[in-house]
C-alpha positions as CSV (number, residue, x, y, z in Angstrom):
1,M,53.6,-0.5,43.5
2,D,54.7,1.1,40.2
3,R,55.4,4.8,39.7
4,I,52.1,5.6,38.0
5,A,50.0,3.8,40.6
6,L,51.9,5.7,43.3
7,L,51.3,9.1,41.7
8,R,47.6,8.2,41.3
9,L,47.4,7.4,45.0
10,R,49.1,10.6,46.0
11,A,46.9,12.6,43.7
12,R,43.7,11.4,45.5
13,P,43.9,14.3,48.1
14,L,44.0,16.7,45.1
15,S,40.8,15.2,43.6
16,L,39.0,15.2,46.9
17,A,40.0,18.7,47.7
18,A,38.9,20.0,44.3
19,L,35.6,18.2,44.6
20,F,35.0,19.7,48.0
21,L,35.8,23.2,46.8
22,I,33.6,22.9,43.7
23,V,30.6,21.6,45.7
24,A,31.0,24.3,48.3
25,S,31.0,26.9,45.6
26,T,28.2,28.0,43.3
27,P,27.8,28.8,39.7
28,A,25.9,32.0,40.5
29,L,28.9,34.2,40.8
30,A,28.2,36.3,37.8
31,H,28.6,40.0,38.5
32,V,25.2,40.9,39.9
33,K,25.3,44.4,38.5
34,W,25.3,43.1,34.9
35,F,22.0,41.4,35.4
36,A,20.1,43.5,38.0
37,P,19.2,47.2,38.6
38,Y,21.3,48.8,41.3
39,I,22.1,52.1,42.9
40,V,25.8,52.4,43.8
41,G,25.2,55.3,46.1
42,A,22.5,53.6,48.2
43,P,23.7,53.0,51.8
44,P,24.9,49.4,52.2
45,L,23.7,47.2,55.0
46,P,25.8,47.7,58.1
47,I,28.8,45.3,58.4
48,S,27.3,44.1,61.7
49,V,24.5,42.4,59.8
50,T,27.1,40.2,58.0
51,L,29.1,39.5,61.2
52,S,25.9,38.3,63.0
53,N,24.9,36.0,60.1
54,I,25.3,32.4,61.0
55,W,25.6,31.4,57.3
56,F,28.5,33.7,56.7
57,W,30.4,32.0,59.5
58,T,29.3,28.6,58.3
59,G,30.8,29.4,54.9
60,I,34.0,30.7,56.4
61,S,34.4,27.5,58.5
62,L,33.9,25.2,55.5
63,V,36.5,27.2,53.5
64,L,39.0,27.2,56.4
65,V,38.7,23.4,56.6
66,F,39.5,23.1,52.8
67,F,42.4,25.5,52.9
68,L,44.0,23.9,56.0
69,A,43.6,20.4,54.5
70,T,45.1,21.6,51.3
71,R,48.1,23.2,53.0
72,A,48.6,20.0,55.1
73,V,48.7,17.9,51.9
74,E,51.0,20.5,50.3
75,Q,53.4,20.3,53.2
76,S,53.4,16.5,53.2
77,G,55.3,14.2,51.0
78,A,52.4,14.1,48.6
79,G,52.5,17.9,47.9
80,E,55.2,18.0,45.3
81,P,54.1,14.9,43.4
82,I,50.6,16.5,43.1
83,L,52.0,19.7,41.8
84,N,54.1,17.7,39.3
85,V,50.9,16.0,38.1
86,L,49.4,19.4,37.5
87,D,52.5,20.6,35.8
88,R,52.4,17.7,33.3
89,I,48.7,18.3,32.6
90,T,49.2,22.0,31.9
91,D,52.7,21.9,30.4
92,P,51.6,22.6,26.8
93,L,49.8,25.8,27.9
94,W,52.6,26.9,30.3
95,K,55.1,26.9,27.4
96,R,52.9,29.3,25.4
97,L,51.2,31.1,28.2
98,D,52.2,34.6,27.1
99,E,50.7,34.0,23.6
100,F,47.5,32.6,25.2
101,V,47.1,35.6,27.6
102,R,47.8,38.2,24.9
103,V,45.4,36.6,22.4
104,V,42.6,36.5,25.0
105,I,43.2,40.2,26.0
106,A,43.1,41.2,22.3
107,G,40.1,39.1,21.7
108,F,38.3,40.7,24.6
109,F,38.8,44.2,23.2
110,V,37.7,43.0,19.7
111,A,34.6,41.6,21.4
112,I,33.6,44.8,23.2
113,F,34.4,46.8,20.1
114,A,31.9,44.6,18.2
115,V,29.3,45.0,21.0
116,G,29.8,48.8,21.0
117,G,28.6,51.3,23.5
118,V,30.7,50.1,26.5
119,Y,34.0,51.1,28.1
120,L,35.5,48.0,29.6
121,T,32.6,45.7,30.5
122,P,28.9,45.4,29.7
123,D,28.2,47.3,32.9
124,L,30.0,50.6,31.8
125,K,28.0,52.0,28.9
126,T,28.9,55.0,26.8
127,P,27.4,56.6,23.7
128,A,30.9,57.8,22.5
129,E,31.7,56.0,19.2
130,W,35.5,56.8,19.5
131,V,35.7,54.6,22.5
132,S,34.9,51.5,20.4
133,W,37.6,52.4,17.9
134,T,40.1,52.9,20.7
135,Q,39.3,49.4,21.9
136,L,40.1,48.0,18.4
137,L,43.4,49.9,18.4
138,I,44.3,48.5,21.8
139,A,43.7,45.0,20.5
140,G,46.1,45.6,17.6
141,L,48.8,47.1,19.8
142,I,48.8,44.0,22.1
143,F,50.4,41.7,19.4
144,F,53.7,43.6,19.2
145,R,56.1,43.8,22.0
146,Q,57.2,47.3,21.2
147,T,53.6,48.6,21.3
148,Q,52.3,46.7,24.4
149,P,53.0,49.6,26.7
150,L,50.8,51.8,24.5
151,A,48.0,49.2,24.8
152,A,48.5,49.3,28.6
153,A,48.2,53.1,28.5
154,G,45.0,52.8,26.5
155,I,43.5,50.5,29.0
156,I,44.2,52.9,31.9
157,G,43.0,55.7,29.7
158,L,39.6,54.1,29.1
159,W,39.2,53.7,32.9
160,L,40.1,57.3,33.5
161,V,37.7,58.5,30.7
162,A,34.9,56.4,32.3
163,L,35.2,58.6,35.4
164,R,33.4,61.3,33.4
165,D,30.2,59.1,33.4
166,Y,30.6,57.0,36.5
167,D,31.9,57.9,40.0
168,I,35.0,56.5,41.5
169,F,33.3,53.9,43.8
170,H,31.5,52.4,40.9
171,L,34.7,52.0,38.9
172,L,36.8,50.5,41.8
173,D,35.3,47.1,40.8
174,Y,37.4,47.3,37.6
175,L,40.5,49.1,38.7
176,A,42.5,46.2,40.1
177,L,41.9,44.1,37.0
178,G,42.6,46.9,34.5
179,V,45.8,47.9,36.3
180,S,47.0,44.3,36.5
181,V,46.4,43.7,32.8
182,A,48.2,46.9,31.9
183,A,51.1,46.0,34.2
184,Y,51.4,42.6,32.6
185,L,51.7,44.2,29.2
186,V,54.4,46.6,30.4
187,M,56.3,43.9,32.2
188,G,56.0,41.4,29.4
189,A,57.5,44.0,27.0
190,S,60.3,44.8,29.3
191,S,63.9,43.6,28.6
192,N,64.5,43.5,32.4
193,P,64.3,39.9,33.5
194,E,63.4,40.9,37.1
195,W,60.3,42.7,35.7
196,R,59.3,40.0,33.3
197,K,59.4,37.2,35.9
198,H,56.6,38.9,37.9
199,R,54.2,39.5,35.0
200,F,51.9,36.5,35.8
201,E,52.0,37.3,39.5
202,V,50.7,40.8,39.0
203,L,47.8,39.3,36.9
204,R,47.1,36.9,39.8
205,W,46.9,39.7,42.4
206,G,44.7,41.8,40.1
207,V,42.1,39.1,39.7
208,A,42.3,38.2,43.4
209,I,41.7,41.8,44.5
210,A,38.9,42.2,42.0
211,L,37.0,39.1,43.2
212,M,37.4,39.9,46.9
213,W,36.2,43.5,46.3
214,S,33.2,42.6,44.2
215,S,32.1,39.7,46.5
216,L,31.4,42.3,49.2
217,E,28.3,43.4,47.2
218,K,26.6,40.2,48.3
219,F,26.9,41.3,51.9
220,A,26.4,45.1,51.4
221,Y,23.5,44.8,48.9
222,P,22.0,41.3,49.1
223,D,18.8,42.6,47.5
224,W,20.7,43.3,44.2
225,F,20.7,39.5,43.9
226,D,16.8,39.3,44.2
227,P,16.0,39.9,40.5
228,L,18.4,37.1,39.5
229,V,16.9,34.7,42.0
230,D,13.3,35.7,40.9
231,E,14.3,35.0,37.2
232,K,16.4,31.9,37.8
233,P,15.4,30.4,41.2
234,F,17.3,27.2,40.5
235,L,20.6,29.1,41.1
236,T,20.1,28.7,44.8
237,F,19.9,24.9,44.6
238,G,16.7,25.0,46.7
239,L,18.4,27.0,49.5
240,P,16.6,30.1,50.9
241,R,18.2,33.2,49.4
242,E,19.1,34.4,52.9
243,V,21.3,31.3,53.2
244,F,22.5,31.2,49.6
245,V,23.6,34.8,49.0
246,P,26.0,35.2,52.0
247,M,27.6,31.7,51.3
248,A,28.0,32.6,47.7
249,G,29.7,35.8,48.8
250,V,32.0,33.8,51.1
251,A,32.9,31.4,48.2
252,E,33.8,34.3,45.9
253,F,35.9,36.2,48.5
254,T,37.8,33.1,49.7
255,L,38.5,31.8,46.2
256,G,40.0,35.2,45.4
257,F,42.0,35.0,48.6
258,G,43.2,31.5,47.7
259,M,44.8,32.8,44.5
260,I,47.4,34.8,46.5
261,W,48.4,31.9,48.7
262,T,50.7,29.0,48.2
263,P,51.0,27.1,44.9
264,L,48.6,24.2,45.5
265,V,46.0,26.4,47.2
266,R,46.0,29.0,44.4
267,R,45.9,26.4,41.6
268,L,43.0,24.5,43.2
269,S,41.2,27.8,43.7
270,A,41.8,28.7,40.0
271,V,40.4,25.3,38.9
272,A,37.2,25.8,40.9
273,L,36.8,29.3,39.7
274,F,37.2,28.3,36.1
275,I,34.4,25.7,36.5
276,I,32.2,28.3,38.2
277,F,32.7,31.0,35.5
278,N,32.1,28.5,32.7
279,A,28.9,27.4,34.4
280,A,27.8,31.0,34.6
281,V,28.5,31.5,30.8
282,Y,26.0,28.6,30.1
283,L,23.4,30.4,32.3
284,F,23.9,34.0,31.2
285,G,25.3,33.7,27.6
286,R,27.4,36.1,25.6
287,T,27.2,39.0,28.1
288,D,28.9,36.9,30.8
289,L,31.4,35.4,28.4
290,I,32.6,38.8,27.2
291,G,32.5,40.5,30.6
292,H,34.5,37.7,32.3
293,A,36.9,36.8,29.5
294,L,39.9,38.5,31.0
295,I,39.2,37.0,34.5
296,M,38.8,33.5,33.0
297,A,42.0,33.8,31.0
298,I,44.0,34.8,34.1
299,I,42.4,32.1,36.1
300,V,43.6,29.5,33.5
301,S,47.1,31.0,33.6
302,I,47.1,30.6,37.4
303,A,46.1,27.0,37.2
304,A,48.9,26.4,34.6
305,D,51.6,28.3,36.6
306,H,54.5,26.0,37.3
307,T,56.3,28.4,39.7
308,R,56.8,27.4,43.3
309,E,57.8,30.8,44.6
310,V,55.8,32.4,47.4
311,H,56.2,36.2,47.7
312,F,54.6,38.7,50.1
313,L,54.8,37.3,53.7
314,P,56.1,33.9,52.6
315,A,56.8,32.8,56.2
316,L,53.1,33.5,57.2
317,K,51.8,31.6,54.1
318,R,53.8,28.5,54.8
319,R,52.4,28.0,58.3
320,L,49.0,26.4,58.8
321,A,48.1,29.1,61.4
322,G,48.8,31.6,58.6
323,V,45.7,30.6,56.8
324,P,43.1,31.8,59.3
325,A,45.3,34.8,60.2
326,G,45.6,35.8,56.5
327,L,41.9,35.3,55.8
328,A,40.9,37.4,58.8
329,A,43.3,40.1,57.8
330,A,42.0,40.2,54.2
331,L,38.4,40.4,55.5
332,V,39.2,43.3,57.8
333,I,41.1,45.2,55.1
334,F,38.6,44.8,52.4
335,A,35.5,45.3,54.5
336,T,37.0,48.4,56.1
337,G,38.0,49.7,52.6
338,Y,34.5,49.0,51.1
339,W,32.3,50.4,53.8
340,G,34.8,53.1,54.7
341,L,35.2,54.4,51.2
342,H,31.4,54.3,50.6
343,I,30.9,56.5,53.7
344,A,33.7,58.8,52.7
345,I,32.2,59.3,49.2
346,Y,28.5,59.2,49.8
347,G,28.1,59.8,53.5
348,V,26.5,57.6,56.2
349,D,23.0,57.9,54.7
350,G,24.2,57.3,51.1
351,K,23.5,59.4,48.0
352,T,20.9,58.5,45.4
353,G,20.2,61.8,43.8
354,T,22.4,61.4,40.8
355,P,20.9,61.5,37.3
356,F,18.8,58.5,36.5
357,G,20.9,57.2,33.6
358,E,24.0,57.2,35.8
359,R,22.4,55.1,38.6
360,M,20.6,52.6,36.4
361,T,23.1,51.7,33.8
362,H,21.2,48.9,32.1
363,A,19.5,49.6,28.8
364,P,16.5,47.4,27.9
365,N,17.8,43.9,26.9
366,A,15.4,41.3,25.6
367,E,17.8,38.6,26.5
368,Y,17.8,39.6,30.2
369,P,14.5,41.4,30.8
370,H,14.8,41.4,34.6
371,G,17.8,43.8,34.3
372,S,15.9,46.3,32.2
373,H,14.3,49.6,33.1
374,G,12.3,52.0,31.0
375,A,12.5,55.7,31.1
376,A,10.4,57.7,33.6
377,P,7.1,59.1,32.2
378,A,7.5,62.5,30.5
379,G,7.3,65.5,32.7
380,S,9.6,68.3,33.9
381,T,8.4,67.8,37.5
382,A,7.6,64.8,39.7
383,K,3.9,65.9,39.8
384,E,3.6,66.1,36.0
385,A,5.4,62.7,35.6
386,Y,3.1,61.1,38.1
387,Q,0.1,62.5,36.3
388,T,1.4,61.2,33.0
389,A,1.8,57.7,34.6
390,M,-1.8,57.8,35.9
391,D,-3.2,59.0,32.6
392,R,-1.3,56.3,30.8
393,M,-2.6,53.6,33.2
394,H,-6.2,54.6,33.8
395,G,-7.8,54.2,30.3
396,P,-6.3,50.8,29.3
397,M,-7.0,49.4,32.8
398,M,-10.7,50.4,32.8
399,Q,-11.1,49.2,29.2
400,G,-9.6,45.9,30.0
401,M,-11.8,45.4,33.1
402,A,-14.9,46.0,31.0
403,H,-14.3,42.7,29.1
404,S,-17.2,40.3,29.3
405,D,-15.0,37.4,30.4
406,P,-14.1,38.0,34.1
407,D,-10.8,36.0,33.7
408,A,-9.8,38.0,30.7
409,A,-10.9,41.3,32.4
410,F,-8.6,40.5,35.4
411,V,-5.6,39.9,33.2
412,L,-6.3,42.9,30.9
413,G,-6.8,45.2,33.9
414,M,-3.8,43.9,35.8
415,I,-1.3,44.5,33.0
416,P,-1.7,48.3,32.8
417,H,-2.1,48.4,36.6
418,H,1.3,46.8,37.1
419,Q,2.8,49.0,34.4
420,G,1.5,52.0,36.3
421,A,3.3,50.9,39.4
422,I,6.5,50.5,37.3
423,D,6.1,54.0,35.9
424,M,5.6,55.4,39.4
425,S,8.8,53.7,40.5
426,E,10.7,55.2,37.6
427,V,9.4,58.7,38.6
428,V,10.7,58.4,42.1
429,L,14.0,57.1,40.9
430,K,14.3,60.1,38.7
431,F,13.1,62.8,41.0
432,G,13.2,61.3,44.5
433,K,16.0,61.9,47.1
434,D,15.1,59.5,49.9
435,A,17.5,56.5,49.9
436,K,15.0,54.0,51.2
437,N,12.4,55.0,48.6
438,Q,15.0,54.7,45.9
439,H,16.0,51.2,47.0
440,L,12.3,50.2,47.3
441,A,11.5,51.6,43.9
442,A,14.4,49.9,42.2
443,R,13.3,46.5,43.5
444,S,9.6,47.2,42.9
445,S,10.2,48.2,39.3
446,T,12.2,45.0,38.6
447,R,9.8,42.6,40.2
448,R,6.7,44.2,38.7
449,S,8.4,44.2,35.2
450,G,8.7,40.4,35.5
451,R,5.1,40.1,36.7
452,S,3.7,42.2,33.9
453,A,5.7,40.2,31.4
454,R,4.2,37.0,32.8
455,C,0.7,38.4,32.7
456,A,1.1,39.4,29.1
457,S,2.6,36.1,28.1
458,G,-0.1,34.2,30.0
């Protein structure tokens, strides 16, 4: 058997493992909050609900099989040849990886400058025009080694400024990624070789932490996913949403975890995530591409990373038993942090009495109507706003129902009727205090918006 045939034979476990991971994952890992209304302060489902979910444990079991099989291959004689194959495939990118990462970071800030009205992602909106010009300045500073630390300071500064408009828990989604990009820029500009050699590792940890943290939303707030499933039911591949959502959360968390493990595990995890994020771009368009540009670039850099070093508990990571132990520890740490911080900030019963604009950050978007909310009807009190909603609904509804054609009367009456329900939901979101009512109103407003649109188009 010649050398090429031998390498191909040894690479088969890599192909099979990658296929398993991709099939077990899902393209619906786009950040739910970009495409659905949400209330950050609403109380999350108790962690016990997740721990008693059979589909959560099914997902965990499948992932453990994949990770253990990959580690077994990595420890065998086939491990190094497989990594060498990956090295040869990615060698052109590896040699210019710094240029690639810096260009993507700069391109990201140019893109959000062009979009305007956001801080660091489409989720964090701001009316301040100077923020956009700061983003353009950051993009320019990235191209010069001497000014990269200034760009890093600008990224951290934007996150801190966003605290004026969004509370700390909301912004934790973006902290790890922002800090890791800033640290990469500082380390990359350093003349200290010890600092420079860890610059890609800090990016890897930042994305891993960001993915593991944000994945917990699928367990804490599974109903945030409902508008997305209503709009695009094919995302679940025919699975019931109560099966699909927890398994999607497991896939996102474990792939993030995989990127802090051993070389083959992290590179396969990166390949799977790259495919998933690209699939999401096809489904969700420019918003997803811009919002995930930094993550996607870092994922590519992980897949292209030729280094074999294993830092942070290397002895644990090299053992097969270390995989379940490490995953269990990560789940405990992140779940405790997520639910614990939410309780510490909002209390056991949550808090939903913040101003309407801060809770529902999505402006109307014709491209993604299921994520849009209108303003509450005018009125300085809830009573006045409810009366405005009823007055707005009653006339058009009665006029529509007076149509001579009973089918047309039904449609013409139902459109203002549903709009009235939407308006009432907006009123309670603006004036209400009860967490359950707030959650119900958010879901009702989204679903009825879609129904009204379908009635109007039909």
